[in-house]
C-alpha positions in Angstrom: 8.0 -22.0 -48.9 7.1 -24.7 -45.7 10.0 -22.7 -43.5 8.9 -19.1 -44.9 5.7 -19.5 -44.1 6.1 -21.6 -40.4 8.5 -17.6 -40.2 5.3 -15.4 -40.9 3.3 -17.5 -38.3 5.5 -17.8 -35.8 6.3 -13.4 -35.6 2.4 -13.1 -35.9 2.1 -15.5 -32.6 5.0 -13.1 -30.9 3.4 -10.2 -31.9 0.1 -11.1 -31.2 1.8 -12.0 -27.4 3.5 -8.4 -27.6 0.1 -6.7 -28.3 -1.3 -8.6 -25.1 1.0 -8.0 -22.8 0.5 -4.1 -23.1 -2.6 -4.0 -23.8 -2.8 -5.8 -20.5 -0.4 -3.0 -18.2 -2.4 0.0 -19.7 -5.6 -1.1 -18.3 -4.1 -2.6 -15.6 -2.7 1.5 -14.6 -6.4 2.8 -16.7 -8.4 1.2 -13.9 -6.0 1.0 -10.9 -7.2 3.5 -7.3 -5.4 4.4 -5.0 -4.9 3.9 -1.5 -4.2 7.4 0.3 -4.1 9.2 4.5 -1.3 10.0 7.3 0.4 7.1 10.1 0.1 9.5 12.6 2.7 7.7 15.8 2.7 9.7 19.1 2.7 10.1 21.5 7.1 9.4 21.4 7.6 10.0 24.1 6.6 10.5 27.6 5.3 14.3 27.9 4.7 16.2 24.4 5.7 19.9 24.6 4.1 22.4 22.1 5.6 22.9 20.2 7.0 19.5 19.9 10.3 18.5 20.8 12.6 17.9 17.3 13.0 14.5 19.1 10.0 13.0 19.9 8.5 13.4 15.6 8.6 9.7 14.4 11.6 9.4 11.8 11.4 6.6 9.6 12.6 3.7 11.3 9.6 4.5 14.1 7.9 3.6 10.5 9.5 0.7 10.4 9.5 -0.7 14.4 5.2 -0.7 13.8 4.3 -1.1 10.0 1.6 -1.6 7.9 1.0 -3.1 5.2 -2.1 -4.3 2.4 -3.8 -8.3 2.6 -6.6 -9.5 0.6 -9.9 -9.3 2.2 -9.8 -12.5 3.8 -6.8 -12.1 4.8 -4.7 -14.2 2.9 -1.9 -12.6 1.8 -0.4 -10.0 1.4 -0.7 -7.1 -1.3 1.3 -4.4 -0.7 4.0 -2.4 1.9 3.3 0.7 2.9 6.1 3.1 3.1 5.1 6.6 4.4 6.7 9.3 3.9 8.8 11.3 6.7 5.5 13.5 7.3 3.3 10.1 7.5 1.1 10.6 4.5 1.0 7.2 1.7 -0.3 6.3 -1.5 -0.8 3.1 -2.5 -1.3 1.6 -6.2 -4.1 -0.8 -5.8 -6.0 -3.1 -8.3 -10.3 -1.8 -7.6 -11.4 -4.0 -4.9 -12.1 -5.2 -1.7 -8.3 -4.7 0.5 -7.4 -4.9 5.1 -5.2 -2.7 6.0 -3.2 -3.6 8.8 -0.8 -3.2 11.6 1.9 -5.8 12.1 2.0 -7.5 15.3 -0.1 -5.1 16.5 -1.0 -7.3 19.0 2.0 -8.0 20.5 1.9 -4.9 21.2 1.1 -2.0 24.0 -1.5 0.6 22.7 -3.7 1.2 19.8 -4.6 1.8 15.8 -7.5 1.8 14.1 -6.6 -0.6 12.4 -7.1 -3.3 11.1 -9.9 -1.8 8.4 -11.5 -2.9 5.9 -10.9 -0.1 2.6 -12.4 -1.1 -1.0 -10.3 0.6 -3.5 -12.6 1.8 -6.7 -11.2 2.1 -10.3 -9.9 5.9 -10.4 -10.7 6.9 -7.3 -9.3 8.2 -4.2 -9.8 6.0 -0.7 -8.1 8.0 1.4 -7.4 5.8 5.1 -5.9 8.1 7.9 -4.4 6.0 10.9 -3.6 6.8 14.0 -1.2 4.9 16.0 -1.2 5.4 20.0 2.0 3.9 21.3 1.3 4.3 24.4 4.5 6.1 26.1 2.8 7.9 28.9 
């Protein structure tokens, strides 16, 4: 009889823990917001033409060479890496709060960008941050 009660208690604790875990997951996705925008990198070639030369358009390798990441607002912990599509668009799901968006190794490059930038993410809202990276190529 004692083993039976222990078994019931164990099952109850397990089910209760499962319920808590599933409740937290739903709360995260309901409360999350989004950081989104376009990353523009250029110029890629010394002379820009209109229409642009296909060889002078950013590639996935170009975006990898200019990595953008999201950090806690104090800059101590990296939260996410921004992985843009080939057209430069990106969308990152984040918990509500304040964050710092940086161009990694940006201080070691010729050129400039509008980063670092502080952003505020609100629950179930989209925050737009368009990022401009000047490669310094002339």
